[in-house]
KESELUM-76283 format. One record per residue: x, z, y of N, C-alpha, C, CB in turn; residue in one letter. Coordinates in steps of 0.001 Angstrom, whole numbers, plus 500000, padded with zeros to 6 digits. Glycine has a CB too. Layout:
BEGIN
XZYXZYXZYXZYa
...
This chain:
BEGIN
601574583281813042600640583878814006601085585296814332599187583878813451x
600959585682815582601336587027816016600303588017815508601460587105817564x
600758588986814701599863589982814126599826591266814951600283590296812704x
600485591272816108600516592467816946599103592842817396601427592244818170x
598690594098817223597346594498817648597149594259819142597097595975817314x
595939593845819491595621593608820893595332594943821577594412592642821031x
595971595150822713595809596394823453595421596070824889597106597244823409x
594514596857825429594074596633826807594905597441827797592596596990826956x
595249598659827422595923599575828338597432599537828203595438600973828111x
597930599569826990599364599667826757600036598302826932599641600224825351x
601172598320827624601994597124827759603286597284826989602286596828829228x
604365596670827473605643596751826770606294598117826910606584595687827282x
605848598918827894606453600236828088605388601235828508607582600176829142x
604429601466827631603369602417827907602270601837828769603932603627828565x
601531602722829419600458602334830334601006602426831749599183603241830156x
600720601423832545601285601407833893600313600745834852602643600677833914x
600286601212836106599437600602837114599531601363838418597993600546836639x
598762600933839409598729601595840706598047602943840565598006600725841755x
598665603968841103598143605326840958596767605464841596599106606332841577x
595879606148840889594513606436841322593627605205841359594533607071842676x
594084604123840736593267602941840509593306602633839018593768601723841359x
592214602082838511592163601762837086593325600851836708590819601096836726x
594017601132835592593685602201834644594368603537834923594039601762833270x
595195603612835964596044604796836143595297605869836927597358604423836866x
594220606391836316593358607377836954593415608694836183591906606859837038x
593009609806836817592967611065836080591971611040834931592629612193837013x
590885610261835084589921610154833985590559609518832754588697609337834424x
591340608447832976592022607815831853593039608762831236592705606524832299x
593789609487832072594803610399831554594171611502830709595603611011832704x
593040612031831165592327613040830385591926612494829019591087613523831142x
591345611296829017590908610668827770592099610358826866590121609382828066x
593206609921827461594404609635826686594929610908826028595486609006827578x
594953612012826785595399613271826211594534613700825042595404614347827263x
593239613537825174592347613899824079592576613018822858590896613800824528x
592641611706823073592784610780821946594128610946821252592622609340822420x
595209610993822037596532611154821436596663612514820765597627610982822494x
596060613547821388596106614866820784595411614900819444595490615876821700x
594260614277819344593536614231818076594295613416817032592139613645818285x
594889612309817461595590611443816517596815612126815931595998610148817194x
597479612971816726598706613598816254598495615029815756599728613595817357x
597242615398815519596970616670814836597100616428813339595540617235815199x
598142616963812755598425616729811343598773618063810701599582615694811157x
597891618551809852598146619837809227597470620972809973599627620090809143x
597763622201809545597082623382810077597919624157811089596700624296808950x
599162623692811378600001624422812317599487624246813743601458623953812212x
599938625102814635599604624958816045600360623779816604599928626243816836x
599666622736816992600288621496817441600763621639818888599301620315817308x
601865620939819191602492621089820502602916619733821063603704622027820411x
602814619582822355603212618371823058604018618778824292601965617507823454x
605027617988824636605790618207825860605459617109826861607314618243825568x
605325617472828119605041616516829187606136616609830237603644616777829821x
606791615487830509607756615384831593607280614364832607609145615006831060x
607954614295833736607549613347834768608742613017835645606387613911835617x
608592611951836440609595611676837461609118612302838769609840610134837623x
609535611777839902609302612460841179608197611840842028610567612477841970x
607384610988841449606310610352842214605234611362842598605691609204841411x
604649611165843760603568612029844222602434612079843204603040611546845573x
602103610954842610600955610896841698601189611643840399600618609466841390x
602422612072840144602660612904838979601871614198839029604126613205838853x
601649614708840253600860615929840415599400615719840020600941616418841856x
598932614488840046597560614175839645597460613955838137597058612933840391x
598416613225837579598321612841836177598725613968835228599181611631835921x
599698614796835645600171615868834759599051616840834385601314616632835427x
598276617372835350597201618289834948596080617614834165596621618945836165x
595828616323834437594786615619833689595187615466832225594511614237834314x
596425615062831987596922614977830615596918616347829950598336614385830591x
597365617357830687597400618717830148596016619155829689597943619696831195x
595013618907830522593644619271830160593188618532828907592692618974831318x
593543617255828810593150616486827633593756617031826358593543615047827800x
595043617334826392595700617863825193595169619254824835597221617920825402x
594963620105825842594446621448825569593062621365824935594392622285826866x
592231620437825412590880620307824850590902619755823436590026619412825732x
592016619087823065592179618609821697592822619655820797593008617344821685x
593128620827821358593684621907820566595191621943820516593169621821819206x
595861621266821437597320621253821457597865622196822525597836619834821697x
598940622888822194599694623625823199600557622656823991600563624725822544x
600642622847825279601374621932826160602602622643826728600457621417827312x
603745621982826592604983622445827210605282621547828396606168622446826191x
605371622118829583605613621349830803607095621419831149604744621879831982x
607732620250831229609170620193831476609509619906832924609798619150830605x
608542619432833723608835619070835100609625617779835184609592620182835783x
610246617495836344610999616241836508612230616209835604611424616061837975x
612251615261834691613353615068833758613404613604833359613201615979832508x
614586613073833002614673611688832541613820611441831298616121611327832249x
613366610212831152612636609822829944613406610175828670612343608325829971x
614713609855828571615415610204827335615474611700827069616806609661827377x
615387612518828114615360613966827907614077614380827204615494614708829245x
612961613772827575611690614090826926611711613632825474610515613436827678x
612270612457825217612396611993823830613257612950823021612993610574823782x
614367613401823608615268614319822917614595615654822638616532614536823737x
613898616192823630613260617490823471612112617429822467612752617992824815x
611398616325822420610328616173821433610868616378820024609670614787821555x
612006615778819765612599615872818424613277617216818213613608614742818204x
614069617674819185614861618887818960613992620138818894615898619043820059x
612848620139819584611949621286819552610900621174818438611259621434820895x
610997620110817653610075619863816539608620619825817022610243620948815457x
608409619064818093607069618924818647606336617782817961607130618690820164x
605035617736818177604216616698817560604121615446818412602837617226817288x
604412615563819695604236614432820604605010614707821882602730614183820912x
605513613638822495606164613726823798605520612759824765607666613443823681x
605421613149826035604793612306827053605683612279828286603365612821827411x
605932611092828800606656610935830056605767610225831059607976610155829846x
605586610853832219604804610263833307605779609574834252603945611351834063x
605819608266834214606763607509835046606421606032835009608217607733834574x
606695605354836109606636603895836144608037603320836277605744603411837303x
609029604088835808610396603603835679610936603094837016610466602497834629x
611212601776837092611841601197838280610829600730839329612714600035837875x
609535600895839077608516600454840028608497601337841278607137600457839363x
607882600861842375607776601685843589606846602872843375607275600841844767x
606838603794844341606127605066844168604627604881843987606381605966845356x
604059603786844532602612603575844430602150603467842971602213602310845194x
603040603023842090602704602870840678603045604137839911603438601667840073x
602407604280838764602838605290837813602510604811836411602170606655838103x
602987605539835423602787605123834051602872606303833107603799604070833664x
602508606067831862602551607104830827603162606498829574601121607683830532x
604239607124829070604906606701827845604755607812826816606413606368828100x
604541607431825567604349608396824499605463608283823459602984608196823841x
605885609443822943606905609516821903606356610285820709608197610185822439x
606642609771819509606222610450818303607120611630817980606200609487817147x
606834612348816878607630613520816506609109613228816298607078614119815263x
609435611972815979610834611589815781611543611247817082610916610414814844x
610840611366818210611427611046819507611443609574819844612802611557819560x
610840608745819000610804607297819229609499606895819904610974606533817903x
609555605846820717608335605329821332607380604855820248608654604178822317x
606088604981820520605090604631819530605071603128819272603719605106819977x
604677602744818078604547601339817712603306600738818364604483601180816182x
603232599410818356602035598730818857600800599196818094602188597200818740x
600959599379816778599831599785815945599313601171816349600239599784814463x
600235602104816573599823603456816967599137603439818330601036604403816999x
599664602652819264599043602563820583597648601958820495599914601735821527x
597490600960819617596170600354819434595189601366818852596263599120818520x
595645602231817957594777603261817387594346604268818449595488603983816238x
595267604623819336594920605548820412593884604920821330596172605949821213x
594055603646821661593072602963822506591706602948821854593519601538822804x
591688602713820534590410602701819827589731604062819907590611602298818365x
590508605132819791589944606475819919589410606720821327590996607527819568x
590115606209822338589683606412823718588340605755823996590724605873824675x
588007604730823218586724604042823395585567604768822713586820602631822858x
585875605811821952584848606531821199584401607790821949585373606904819800x
583245608318821525582780609616822019583475610689821183581198609746821936x
584393611430821801585233612377821077584700613810821141586639612335821627x
583564614020821794583094615384822062583016616231820802581734615343822725x
582513615654819723582320616431818494583633616772817802581432615671817537x
584710616093818183585993616310817501586938617209818290586667614982817241x
586554617571819493587440618394820316587433619841819831587019618325821796x
588417620606820317588629621957819813587479622899820193589947622505820344x
587186623826819290586241624897819590586878625839820617585837625672818288x
586080626629821333586638627497822376587817628347821918585571628396822895x
587762628862820695588850629722820223590082628930819804588375630565819061x
589950627603819703591061626768819252591693625952820374590590625841818168x
591284626201821606591886625483822736593379625793822817591182625862824068x
594121624833823352595560625035823509595889625840824748596272623704823564x
597168626081824932597676626777826112598754625906826755598242628194825742x
599114626210827988600179625488828691601230626473829181599605624671829879x
602498626091829058603601626925829531604745626026829957604064627926828436x
605596626526830850606745625742831320607976626050830485607028626026832806x
608793625006830240610062625162829539611144625340830599610367623928828601x
611594626565830776612453626869831922613868626315831758612518628369832134x
614338626092830542615709625621830351615772624153829942616403626467829307x
614737623383830277614672621983829857615865621180830375613370621350830342x
616197621333831661617299620565832241618626620911831579617388620815833745x
618869622204831361620114622628830733620261622104829322620201624121830723x
619168622080828566619222621538827208619653620069827224617850621681826518x
619080619295828164619428617868828219620864617658828663618487617127829161x
621317618412829654622698618266830119623672618522828980622983619226831288x
623440619557828201624335619857827082624294618760826033623966621195826448x
623115618206825770623003617116824794623759615881825277621521616767824540x
623656615562826568624360614400827115625874614591827037623933614151828571x
626352615769827368627791616047827305628318615976825865628087617431827902x
627481616302824913627876616315823502628228614925822993626762616901822654x
627767613868823700628021612509823217629471612085823428627094611527823913x
630242612820824232631645612486824448632511613030823319632126613035825794x
633642612383823029634560612930822029634983614350822406635800612025821882x
635177615177821393635530616573821629636780616672822504635751617305820294x
636686617464823545637828617710824417638023616699825525639045617759823612x
637267615599825515637446614586826562636835615089827861636803613230826146x
637577614981828931637154615438830249637234614298831253638013616624830714x
636565614481832376636556613479833445637362613943834651635121613167833868x
638258614914834444639077615428835539639874614300836195640027616525835029x
639883614311837531640638613316838275639853612065838609641841612939837511x
638660611911838036637834610736838335636875611047839481637045610286837079x
636761610110840387635790610206841483634650609251841158636447609865842885x
633436609787841057632297609004840577631141609107841566631854609484839173x
630611607962841959629371607917842729628224607773841744629377606741843773x
627200608605841864626026608479841005624784608399841881625927609671840007x
624042607313841731622817607056842492621634607318841566622784605582843060x
620873608347841853619766608766840980618421608198841418619683610278840941x
618406607302842393617191606600842824616092607550843289616667605741841695x
616467608753843737615484609775844123614482610004842994614743609359845418x
614976609884841770614096609944840610614360611122839704614218608697839828x
614029610936838430613958612037837484615298612697837196613373611556836215x
616404611983837406617729612535837084618435613124838296618600611464836474x
617705613377839381618370613749840628619134615068840531617356613841841735x
618783615914839585619530617150839373620484617052838192618576618300839162x
619998616511837071620761616609835822621979615686835781619862616296834653x
621887614477836341623019613547836258624229614049837052622601612165836768x
624073614406838335625238614943839049625789616214838391624868615237840501x
624901617062837879625355618306837254626187618040836011624165619182836897x
625749617107835171626490616806833943627876616260834254625716615802833084x
627959615353835222629253614771835584630173615825836190629064613608836568x
629619616704837024630421617776837620630954618728836549629589618557838650x
630102619101835615630519620030834567631612619444833677629325620423833717x
631671618115833600632706617449832804634008617262833581632203616099832323x
634039617701834843635278617697835593635407616665836683636360617522834685x
634426615783836815634525614712837807634273615224839219633540613599837479x
634824614513840188634421614679841580633219613780841784635590614333842588x
632086614355842150630819613622842174630353613391843600629745614376841387x
630039612128843913629406611783845184627974611371844854630193610627845948x
626986612246845119625606611942844730624866611130845789624850613226844460x
624089610165845335623173609397846179621777609495845564623634607893846313x
620756609285846370619397609245845850618988610535845176619253608115844886x
619323611664845782619017612960845170618107613805846070620318613724844872x
617332613142846924616418613859847825614998613299847697616907613754849297x
614382613465846542613037612899846356612013613582847236612611613010844901x
611072612783847764609998613342848578608620612903848084610180612933850031x
608594612304846886607333611825846328607054610372846640606208612659846831x
607725609841847672607473608474848124608688607550847989607023608497849557x
609894608108847912611096607275848040611758606907846720612090607975848890x
611134607180845595611715606825844307611970605319844244610790607269843151x
613186604942843877613633603546843731613726602775845045612702602818842813x
613419603417846163613416602677847432614852602416847885612635603460848528x
615249601151847895616591600741848334617684601548847638616723600894849852x
617460601888846387618421602708845664618252602501844165618256604196846028x
619200603040843418619100602985841969619505601657841374617721603294841559x
619217601489840092619721600340839336619117599012839757619467600548837884x
617940599024840391617337597771840834617749597390842250615836597870840756x
618458598268842952618962597980844299620342598604844439617989598522845404x
621336598058843720622644598724843644623563598483844838623343598282842417x
623046597880845902623903597616847060624438598919847661623129596823848125x
623576599951847719624017601236848258625116601840847392622833602208848365x
625003601660846103626031602157845178627365601489845453625613601916843719x
627340600156845547628580599418845786629242599844847085628308597923845810x
628432599993848123628983600389849424629595601779849350627894600351850508x
628940602694848641629452604063848547630731604133847725628399604978847940x
630828603311846686632061603268845882633239602868846756631915602280844694x
633049601848847576634122601396848463634423602435849543633748600058849111x
633387603023850105633574604007851184634362605221850702632215604456851738x
634101605671849478634717606901848981635914606646848073633694607717848239x
636270605374847884637386605065847000637157605572845586638660605652847552x
635932605397845087635561605940843783636107605077842651634042606056843669x
636231605693841480636679604989840283635545604248839598637310605960839316x
634328604736839766633167604113839131631909604527839874633070604504837631x
630946603619839905629628603923840431628601603816839323629272602987841593x
627659604746839303626608604783838285625262604761839002626741606053837361x
624432603759838709623098603675839311622057603783838209622919602348840114x
621218604804838293620118605000837358618828604504837988619993606487836950x
617797604300837168616504603955837740615649605211837831615795602864836897x
614379605051838193613532606192838498613365607195837384612222605718838890x
613379606740836127613265607683835019614548607786834214612133607281834112x
615620607150834717616984607302834180617140606827832750617399608732834257x
616305605874832315616524605316830982617321604011831028615189605079830293x
617726603615832243618594602445832350619700602717833371617777601186832750x
620777601948833268621938602172834125622587600840834473622956603108833437x
623048600729835703623902599632836162625140600286836773623151598682837210x
626302599695836565627546600281837055628156599421838161628547600451835905x
629067600025838916629893599298839881631337599714839651629445599581841365x
632241598733839587633649599070839398634255599541840718634432597856838844x
635552599839840711636194600412841902636226599442843080637608600844841568x
635949598169842829635871597173843902634451597002844418636402595836843415x
633513597772843837632115597678844239631359596560843558632030597496845705x
631964595898842592631319594773841911630461595287840753632379593762841395x
629282594681840600628274595174839672628607594801838224626903594627840050x
628327595741837328628511595562835887627136595757835250629590596578835291x
626572594699834641625204594794834129625173595292832686624512593436834223x
623960595374832153623774595919830820624455595129829732622341596007830520x
624533593818829866625209592998828849626691593354828755625049591498829171x
627342593516829902628759593875829884628952595283829303629353593795831311x
628036596191829645628112597548829099627971597515827580627020598449829720x
627026596733827093626836596600825643628080596031824972625628595706825342x
628659594986825577629854594374824997631013595341824946630250593146825781x
631214596092826028632314597057826082632139598147825029632406597685827479x
630934598734824959630703599818824009630778599305822572629340600476824269x
630252598097822326630293597533820972631730597336820506629536596196820923x
632555596784821371633954596571820993634656597894820722634693595802822092x
634405598892821563635051600192821390634580600863820102634763601100822598x
633267600838819861632751601471818650633250600771817393631232601480818669x
633341599441817443633839598700816286635300599038816011633678597191816507x
636092599126817089637516599443816920637722600847816351638248599315818258x
636801601758816695636906603138816203636234603335814852636301604091817207x
635595602277814325634898602391813054633558603089813137635750603104812092x
632988603153814350631731603870814541630522602944814641631816604716815779x
630745601630814712629625600700814861629042600391813490630075599392815573x
627752600644813336627104600417812047626322599108812054626174601585811702x
626200598510810890625365597334810721626021596021811084624157597488811517x
627267596042811484627982594801811765627547594078813013627839593895810633x
626905594787813960626494594121815189625639595027816034625747592842814881x
624912594424816967624046595168817873622720594428818010624721595360819263x
621738595078818629620464594449818952620343594308820460619280595265818380x
619796593195820907619538592979822334618358592031822452620802592407823075x
617781591959823637616588591132823802616941589667824047615741591659824951x
615893588865824102616067587438824363616642587179825751614741586715824212x
616650588186826629617172587988827976618687588109828048616545588976828915x
619317588705827048620769588895827112621499587556827141621252589728825919x
622595587524827888623333586295828146623979585751826876624396586534829207x
624008584419826775624678583782825641626154584145825579624522582272825720x
626725584462826741628124584875826758628358586124825931628581585112828177x
627401587056825948627511588254825129627478587902823652626391589236825463x
626576587019823287626473586610821878627770585968821401625299585632821682x
628357585118822223629610584456821843630761585455821773629947583336822837x
630782586413822698631817587444822680631751588254821394631676588369823893x
630552588668821030630387589442819796630786588634818574628944589915819654x
630414587355818558630780586504817422632295586420817275630186585095817589x
633003586399818405634457586373818354635063587634817767635001586157819720x
634295588722817796634732589978817181634241590110815743634241591164818003x
633535589086815265632953589159813925631687589990813876633955589724812961x
631016590145815028629808590954815104628597590064815387629949592040816192x
627438590494814918626210589726815102625394590293816256625376589721813813x
624467589478816758623528589900817785622119589622817279623798589170819140x
621341590678817064619954590555816654619100590504817916619524591738815718x
618372589408818105617545589236819306616146589799819074617461587744819702x
615584590406820123614244590981820041613410590559821245614317592516819952x
612135590898821196611288590751822377611798591675823484609801591065822038x
611381591395824723611772592240825842611078593600825725611424591559827191x
611845594647825934611328596010825818612254596827824949609898596017825241x
612694597973825474613688598729824710613126599305823422614247599843825553x
611798599469823320611273599964822052611371598916820961609832600406822215x
611298597621821342611492596582820335612955596529819894611047595212820882x
613858596812820833615275596916820477615474598062819489616151597130821744x
614849599205819780614985600374818897614422600082817514614275601595819503x
613297599377817456612717599030816157613652598121815367611354598351816341x
614266597149816042615206596252815366616444597002814899615609595104816292x
616893597956815696618051598759815289617758599518813994618442599749816407x
616569600102813918616215600830812698616088599882811517614909601603812892x
615499598719811751615288597765810658616597597199810116614401596627811126x
617609597042810972618871596414810567620006597421810383619279595381811592x
619703598697810511620741599704810320621802599707811403621393599503809005x
621400599426812657622329599364813780622279600670814576622001598159814692x
623372600997815234623362602193816083623679601892817548624355603201815554x
623603600612817933623777600224819334622863599051819647625257599860819634x
622200599140820780621350598045821236620976598249822686620089597933820371x
620366597239823288619974597416824682619520596136825341621104597992825456x
619446596204826656618947595107827475619898594833828628617543595422828005x
619843593603829106620648593197830248620341594051831475620414591725830561x
619111594521831570618686595324832720619303596711832737617190595449832732x
619960597108831653620645598389831648620112599423830682620603598943832978x
619037599104829950618639599985828856619709599889827773617217599605828293x
620329600979827432621327601015826360620947602153825422622791601204826928x
620744601813824161620346602802823158621526603055822234619097602322822349x
621963604281822198622999604727821271622331605716820325624236605378822026x
621896605222819170621024606027818318621739607194817663620415605166817260x
623070607245817743623771608445817274623471609635818182625293608193817212x
623038609341819417622820610405820399621418610433820981623799610265821507x
620698609316820961619397609250821627618489608281820882619554608819823108x
617178608474821048616207607604820385615685606504821299615050608423819871x
616058606561822564615596605566823532616729605295824514614303606051824280x
616501604360825446617516604083826443617863605326827247617053602979827367x
619158605557827458619605606740828190620734606321829115620065607879827219x
620423606228830425621399605747831390622612606640831506620762605608832724x
622417607946831480623542608869831612624445608810830386623038610297831825x
623874608818829207624675608760827977625466607462827910623774608893826735x
624843606342828291625560605063828290626725605085829273624606603913828634x
626487605637830473627560605725831469628704606594830962627021606285832793x
628389607671830262629430608541829721630257607819828655628806609811829133x
629631606931827902630396606160826914631398605236827610629443605335826015x
630977604634828707631897603782829466633029604623830054631144603030830592x
632696605782830596633727606661831142634699607110830061633091607875831808x
634207607309828848635085607656827733636114606563827481634267607904826469x
635676605297827538636604604173827350637642604158828465635839602825827314x
637201604381829710638136604357830842639188605459830699637374604519832179x
638756606650830293639704607760830153640696607482829035638962609076829883x
640209607032827890641097606829826739642010605621826909640276606666825477x
641519604571827588642339603367827778643243603462828997641449602147827907x
642913604398829914643633604548831178643615603261831995645070604973830916x
642502602546831891642320601316832651641319601542833771641853600170831735x
641453600727834826640475600757835893639216600043835418641036600107837186x
638097600369836036636826599788835607636824598269835711635691600356836431x
637478597724836743637513596264836902638259595582835758638165595896838231x
639209596269835145639938595720834009639155595868832708641291596399833879x
638534597029832534637950597362831236636522596869831048637982598835831044x
635748596755832118634299596613831974633782595184831998633633597368833044x
634649594193832198634195592803832120634813592175830881634577591997833413x
634069592234829815634625591842828520634339590388828164634081592735827439x
633435589731828901633159588308828644632735587644829944632055588130827551x
632849586327829966632395585538831111630973585070830841633341584322831376x
630001585521831622628611585118831353628372583654831687627643585989832149x
627479583024830924627043581684831265626144581758832492626308581017830075x
626156580719833329625227580709834463623791580923833984625337579379835241x
623127581862834589621764582228834198620956582456835456621747583496833289x
619748581930835487618890582069836657617513582540836212618790580732837439x
617009583565836870615691584125836558614871584190837836615814585539835908x
613661583651837776612717583752838885611350584157838350612628582413839662x
610545584741839229609206585195838856608151584394839607609039586702839141x
607053584108838925605901583449839538604694584350839307605667582002838943x
604052584779840383602885585658840266601638584825839977602691586497841562x
600757585376839144599513584678838829598345585659838877599598584000837437x
597133585100838900595927585907838836595115585481837618595091585770840139x
594393586439837058593556586098835913594361585868834654592741584878836215x
594068584768833980594698584451832702596039583763832929593777583561831848x
597017584116832130598328583483832219598217581983831962599305584125831222x
598912581164832781598847579712832587599785579197831498599168579019833879x
600505580075830802601509579607829857600920578834828683602291580771829341x
599661579079828358599064578381827214598608576970827516597907579157826707x
598671576542828776598210575190829125599125574131828510598155575016830661x
598557573056827943599382572034827267600457571426828161598499570929826747x
600130571143829432601139570483830274602271571450830636600487569928831562x
601994572760830657603059573737830892603963573810829670602470575134831217x
603374573821828499604171573820827277605024572552827176603260573945826050x
604458571446827620605222570192827619606396570241828569604328569031827984x
606186570827829749607275570949830725608388571837830188606749571511832054x
608019572900829482609025573789828896609829573053827831608359575042828291x
609148572275827006609839571512825955610806570493826555608818570795825053x
610372569833827627611243568849828280612478569522828879610470568093829377x
612266570657829513613387571392830110614379571836829039612873572615830894x
613873572312827917614746572749826824615568571586826289613919573375825690x
614938570424826173615648569246825671616765568826826624614670568083825465x
616577569005827925617608568634828898618887569462828714617073568810830326x
618739570701828233619908571556828032620633571266826728619495573003828064x
619959570591825814620586570315824523620887571609823790621869569500824708x
622012571641823103622384572846822368623257573788823156623079572477821117x
623506573477824432624423574292825217623759575296826117625272573427826029x
622474575511825928621781576471826769620406576744826217621689575973828204x
619584577423826991618234577745826533617324578018827719618256578957825587x
616029577883827468614978578184828439614112579275827838614128576907828799x
613796580276828652612935581353828185611865581601829239613754582651827897x
610611581425828856609477581661829740608609582716829071608667580336830026x
608277583771829822607443584818829228606632585501830321608309585854828462x
605515586063829903604712586872830808605245588292830810603221586846830405x
605330588891831985605745590285832078604740591173831363605896590714833546x
605236592232830743604347593184830093603858594274831020605034593800828929x
604352594312832263603985595392833177603388594905834496605188596231833463x
603514593591834808603012593056836064602454591658835805604132593023837154x
601536591150836678601014589790836507602019588741836982599694589629837268x
603119588638836260604204587728836600604581586879835396605423588507837107x
604936585639835662605578584788834663607061584779834989604974583325834652x
607885585165834039609330585195834239609924583913833674609970586451833569x
610610583173834542611190581871834185612707582014834188610727580739835181x
613309581836833020614764581988832901615359580793832183615122583289832156x
616514580353832658617279579320831965618751579656832102616970577896832532x
619533579284831093620978579463831169621662578322830439621404580828830575x
622881578030830881623643576945830284624966576778831016622841575635830313x
625675575738830666627011575523831224626989575011832666627767574548830360x
625943574275833036625881573600834338624930574346835272625427572125834172x
625439575076836274624554575848837154623602574979837967625378576688838092x
624025573776838331623143572892839089621932572494838251623904571639839554x
622174572156836990621073571785836099620155572971835861621612571258834762x
620727574149835715619920575351835519618998575563836717620824576587835306x
619534575393837927618733575541839133617586574550839179619597575376840353x
617871573285838831616827572257838819615713572620837841617424570890838452x
616102573075836657615120573373835619614230574541836025615822573681834295x
614832575618836517614042576792836897613125576467838082614972577977837249x
613651575761839076612834575387840235611650574531839811613681574635841271x
611905573565838933610843572686838472609774573415837677611422571588837640x
610185574283836787609220575022835978608402575987836832609938575786834866x
609052576645837789608322577542838686607260576775839474609295578245839651x
607609575582839933606651574767840688605464574376839818607334573507841242x
605728573992838568604655573627837644603719574808837405605238573136836311x
604297575976837168603482577164836880602697577591838112604368578324836390x
603334577539839286602627577905840524601461576962840789603594577890841721x
601669575678840546600604574698840761599428574954839793601156573256840576x
599752575278838549598704575562837573597933576803837952599294575722836184x
598644577797838484597998579039838919597066578772840092599052580096839307x
597537577982841058596730577677842232595469576887841840597563576884843258x
595616575955840876594483575135840440593414575973839748594962574029839503x
593836577070839125592893577906838390592127578863839284593619578683837335x
592594579039840518591943580008841430590686579402842071592936580462842541x
């Protein structure tokens, strides 16, 4: 039986929803700041929290609401402004803060926003901690809030961007430079629009920036890791050596080689794992990845004598598995790559720099170096539903079992509910692409019919 605490607000990556609609309202943010502030008050020292955000218009609404909540709980607030999620995780730990907060809905459109919390160690909070915060939010906290003389203060951290850029550059081997490389970087008009191009430029690269003109509305619009077509076109137009596409909060990355062809998170994981193993830097005899990662990656790693620990979808579950198994590399097919020697969460810029390090040291083109295995045919489709997920229905479970049996031992079926949207994600992979298509189409039809019948 699943012992995971039941949570109403928190999903697989914090709290997320349409801005200014429940739950993503200033009232909720205020209450969250109060509850989290009270929960992380430990000891008699002056407690401190850092708040970062991406470039969404609604960040201007949620940031002051959270700030007010933390101040009323007696915490000092450090405001970092627009910065990548991994920068906030890094600063939480390096500044010895009690809590870190990132206001972002990652790869979602501007209408959405979200709130992610990091503990003093810079790691995302556990399900248990999030459930405790929700329980506090349901209580009357008035009697526990700070007395007038104990209210917190708010101040801006003026060198936040510079601190993160230096930390990202530190992940490269000493003396390694990017001189002579032409790199396109697409920042999705998001949180890394200043820091990513600056870091690459300071390392010696010729940088062609895309998605660096945020206006509050255009984050992730036809750009970034979820829409890499612009990246591919720019790589070809400028004759670049590599293209780097980040998402709205820059915790994930997708690459394009010099031919404009896309390199996903699984290939990035395989490349970095092989390089780290060859250098003696890979710990734990393998890596962690989610159930979505391609079987081709698992087989590639096995050929190197390395294991693949599978986790639930969500980079925090990958991070938890890495800690449990003593691993220092993990990630997701979508481009979350965690290198725990340098970061506590997915960091798109740091992962891209690791790939660039391999290219410089091997003197290979990206098309040669970055495709380390042949992926099995894999198909993923989404089915939207309303109300209760239909996955628990007996006939749906039967259809899934039948589909799995059709693949035998040469493939797999994975059906799951999204943790951030009312979607059922239907995925199958195996040797025969035609069979995979039949299975996914059939399962989607079954789920859609069940959803329609329930309305």
